[in-house]
N, C-alpha and C positions, 0 to 999 in steps of 0.2 A: 679648042688647043690648050693644054698645060706644056709647059717649060719646068724641068725640073730642075729646083737647087738641089744636086746631090748631097750626101749627109758632110754634116761640117764641117770641117775644119777649122784646127785649133779651139776648142771648145773642144768642154768636159763632158761626154754621153754624147749618143746614138741620136743626130734630127737630122730632118730635112724638109724643104720644102715644096708646091706649087705654084704654080705664079699661074693666075686662069685667063686664058686668052678669050673673048668672045668683039667679034664684030671690028677686029684692030686695034681694040681696049686690055687695056687689061683692067678683068674685071674685081675676081679675086686671089686672095692668098691664106695655103693652107698651112699651116706651121705643124709640123708633123714629129710629134717623138716617139720615135718607136722603139728606144729602150722598153725590156720586159719590165710589167710592172714588178714590183719588189713588195708586197704585201705587209707592209711595219706596224699599221693599223694592227690589223689583224695578229702579228704574230704578241704582243703583248694583251691581247685581250685577253685573263685569266691571269696574265703574270702580280708578283706579288711587286708593291710602285718601287721598290729599292731595289730593283733588278733593270726599270724599266730604263731608267739614265743611259746605265752601258749598254746594252742594246741599241738606243737610239743613237749610239755616234757609231753605227756598224754602218745609221743612212751612207757618212759622206765621210771618205779622208780626207777630203781639201775643209770644207768646214764642220768637223764633231764636235767639238767644243760649241758650238750654237748651239748643235742640235743638243746635245748634255747640258745644257744652262737652262736655254728653253724647256726641256723635260724635267731639271730639277724646279725648274720655276711655277710651272702648271703647278706638279704632285706637292708646292710646299704653300703655295696657295688654297689647295684642294685641302689641304692640313691648319688652313689657315696658320702656317709656321712664317717668323720672323726672325729671320736671321739680321748679324750687326752689322759695321757701316764693313768691317774689317777683311767677312768674307764677301761681301757687295765688292767694293773693288780687287778682292784678286780677281774673282771671278769676271771684272772687264778687263784687266787687264791679261786675261787671259783671251777675252775676246777681241783684243786690241792687237794681240800675238797676230789671231787667226787674221786678224784683218789687211797682217802686213803680208803676208806670205802670202794669202791668193791676192794681192791687187798688185805685189808685185810680182809673181806669176803671171798674172793676168797681162799685164804693162809693160812689163820691158822681151819675154818671148811671147808672148800672143798675137795683139799689138802692133807691136815695134816694130815687127816685117814688114803691115801695111803701112809705116808711116817711113818705112826706107827703102821701098818698094824689091821685099826680097818674101818667096815663101814660104819660109823657117827659119827659127831662129838661128840655127847649124852655121847654117848662111849665109844671113844676117856678121852672126860673129865673127867671120871671115875678117873682116871692113871693119864691124863696131864693137870688136872686142871683149872692150873696155865698158862697154852700158848693159850688156851682156851679166859682167863683174858682177859690178856694181849692185844690180835686179839679182843677182842670188845674196848678195850678201844682205838685202832686207827680207828676200826671202828666208836667209839662212837666220835672220834673226828675229823673225817672228817665230819659226818654228822653236827657235830655244824659250820661249815665251811660253809654249802652247806644252813642251815638254816638262816647263817646270810647274805651272797649274793644272793642265788636263792627264800628266803622266809619261807621254811617249808621244811620240807626231800623227802618228794614225790609229786612232777609233782610242781613246787618252781614257782608260775607268778610273779617274781621280777625281770626280765633279760629284758630289754625294749630293744629295737631301741631305738639309742638315750645317753640309758644309764639303768637306775634302778627308782623303782618305790616308797623304801624304802633306804637309805644306808647305806656304817657299822657303828655304832656308836665306837669315839674312845678305847672305853673301852673294846667295843670284838675282836679290832687290839690285844689289851695289851695282851687279856687275850691270842687270838692266838698266841704270839709271846713266850708266860709263858710259856705254855702249850708241842709246841712246842719243844720247848730245850726239856723239861721233860722226851720228850719219844722219841728221838733218840736212848736212851741205847736198847729201845726193836724195834725198827731197824732195829739196828744192828744186833740183835739174829735173828732177822728172816731170814737174808742173810746165816749167820753161817749155820743155817739150814736146809735150803733150795736151798742149797749149794750142797748136800748130793745128791741129787735127781741125778740122773744118763741118762745116753743117751736113749732118743728112744723116735721117731714116726718120724726119715728119716729129714736131712736136708736140711732148706730150702736155698735155692739161688741167690734167690730175696726181696729185703723188698723195701717198701713204706712207709712213712712217711712226717707228712709233715714240711713246710723250718724252722718251726719255733718252738721250744720245743712241746709245747700244740697248740697252734691256730698256723693258717700260712697263707699265700695268694696265695702259692704255693703250686704240690708234689714235694718231692727228691727219689731217687729211691741212692742204689746201683749203677746201672750205668747209670744216670743219673742226671741232676741237674731242677729246676725250669719246674716243666711243670703243665696243666690243664685233667684233666681226661677222660676230650671227646680229648686229643690227644690220651691216651698210654689204657684205661680202659672199657676194650666192657666187656656190662652188656648179658649175656643171660638165658632163663629162660630152668627148666629141668622139664619136664614130673614129673618125681620123685619127687620134692621137690617144695614149696610156697615162696621156697625163690629163687632171682637171684642167676649166681653165677657167679664171675669176673675173667676176667682177663690181665695180665701185659703184654702188646704185644703177648698176645695167650698163655702166660705159667700163673701158677697158683705164688702168692707170697703173702708173709707172712705180714700184720700190725700187731702193740703190744709193749711190751714194748720190748721184744727182738731185734725189726727193729726200734726201738727210739734207744736203745745204742749205737746199731753198728753202725746207720747214724746219731746220734747229741751226740757223744760223749762229745763233745768238748764244748755241753753246761748244761751239764751235775755239781752239786756246791759239793765242794769240796772235804767233805766224802764221799759222793757215788760217786765223779771219783776217788777216792785212791780203794776203794770196786769192784771202774770194773775194776781196770786194778790190782787188787790182784786175780779180777775172767777171765780177759780177754781169758788166753786160752780154758777157756771150754767155755766159753761166741760164738769163735768164730769159736769153733765148725760147730756152725749153728743146732746141736739139738736142733726142737723145742720144748721138753722138758726142756730144758734150758731158755724157755720162765717163768717159773716159778721165776728159778733165778733171774730174772731180772726188775722181778715182786716185788721182797723182794727189788732191791735196788732202786726202785723205791720209794717207803715206804721212806729210806733214802733222797732219793732229794726231798720231793716231805712236809718233815718236813722242809729242809733247806731251802727253796725254800718259805712256807707259813710264816716261821721266818723272815725274808732277806725281801719278800713283805712288810708284815704287818709292819716291821717298816721304809720302805720307805715309805711309806703311812704315817703312826703320824709326820716322820724327818719332812715331808712336807704341812701337813694338809689336811684336805681332802676337797675342795670345795663344793662338793657337791650339782653339776651345769649340766644339761642334755645338749645335744646337740639338739636344731634344727632341726627338722625332716622333709621333703618337699616332697611330693608323685610325681611321674615323674613316663613315663617308661624307667623301665630299664634291667639289667639284673646282678645277681651275685651270685657268689660260695663261700659256708663260707666254708672253712677248721679245724674243729676243733679235739684234739686228743680226743680221751673220753678213757676211762681206757682199752679197748678192742682193740685199733688201729684207722684207718685213718675215719673222719667219717663226708661225702660229704651232704649238702643244696643244692638245686641250682632253682633257682629260677628267673622265667621273670615275670615283673611285672607289667601293665597296666598304663593306663597315670590315669586314679581312682584309683592308690595304691589300685589293686585287683590283687590275685593271678592267670596269664593265665598261667601257665607252673610250676610243682614241681616235683626234681626226689632229693628221697632220700637213698644214699650209706650207709649202718649204715656196723663195722669192721667184724660184723660174713657173710657177706654176702659176703666182700672184703677177706675170709677168707677161706669163700669155700670150691674153690678148690683145695688150699694147706692143710682143712683138712684131703681130699678123697686123695689127696695121702701121707701124713702120714699114715693115716687106710690103704695105702693100702703095702706104706713099711712095715710096723710092721707087718701085717697080711704076707706078706709074709718073714717074718722073721721066727715068732712063728707057724705058718701051719704045726703042722707036726709033730715038735719039742718038746710040751707043751701039754698037756692035756688042749681039748676046752677049757676049763671054765676058766682058767687059763689064752688065749690068751684074752679070748672076756674081760678080767680086767685087762689085761693092753690097749686095743682097747680103753678102756672106759679112761684109764688115760690118752691117746692119746688126746682125744678129750677135756679133761681137760685143756691141759695144754694151751691150745688154748682161754679158756675160754671166753668158748661162749656165746652171749646174743644172742639164738635162737627170743627170741619175737620181738627182734630190727629188727631183718631181715626180715620175714614176712607183708611186708605193704605196695608191690606190684599188682598192678593189671593193666588188660588191658581191656575193656569193649566199 
């Protein structure tokens, strides 16, 4: 017998799941990513490197800057280009804006209805309108940062190999510094709210992240440091999914906010670190549901870090000079922490500066096996103990805890 969990609600993209029942027990769960593949690796082949980051920004509207920056980092590493701290900080600020926008959208509009028992944020707003307004304020601030760095809210084209098309203005950075400080009270309240979520979705055992908080030169895990994805992560196609599934040394693993906090707590800003310590015992149980709490703590981190970066740039003055980029044959991997976890862009470039090989692995593809495992654990806990409708509701909440971006994940093809 198969129980179907039909198209997920309150997630980005189209997906569903099948719960396989044999002899009265849950035998298996299949997470089916059913959104059609979009062939982004193929679209970049033969294209000049300079055009590629703008093309990759079309992969996702929610996390386009993560794709742009990962693409630029892969290209720069292929050419041996190093950019100064000023450029690195502005890119990081853009990623922070994306983190704020994405986490606020997920927590306040997609998860909060579960917390308060509503089917959607519209009906929740009838009694919790102030909460929705606070979430939208955080989201709006993140979007303004993305416009400043990426050029526009959706599919920006401002992040370039070697620098930017347009550089932030001092008055824009002053506004970031000022507004970030003012929103910290809201972010702190979000931590209290989402700390009330209970444990579900099973416990993750393996975590993977970049070696820097939002960008990196390699990957780390809770069992080893500084490795490349080609050495440890296996991608495999599935007959029931348009997204490949990834395993770390043959095992499911978790990427995202919870993984970042557990692996990189030393990089947290002061208030975010105190909140992490306050909730450490809960977070270290490693239940998947606590990814929501981790995202709330990252809202605080993002506001503190945005303020730090803006102040550093203003104090030092912005030179606004791009680094020259000269095309040559090479290979590079760009590692970025998108809001949902590790994002990988891997390129080989020929002597004319054209893309000869492209591979993109998104957080949802990296989390796919862990999502199936979490659903299996939850289904086994609930099947036969609660009504089927209640079980399916909790399975949807488990999917939402990962904050999947399904549209990002369906871009592979072998023709």
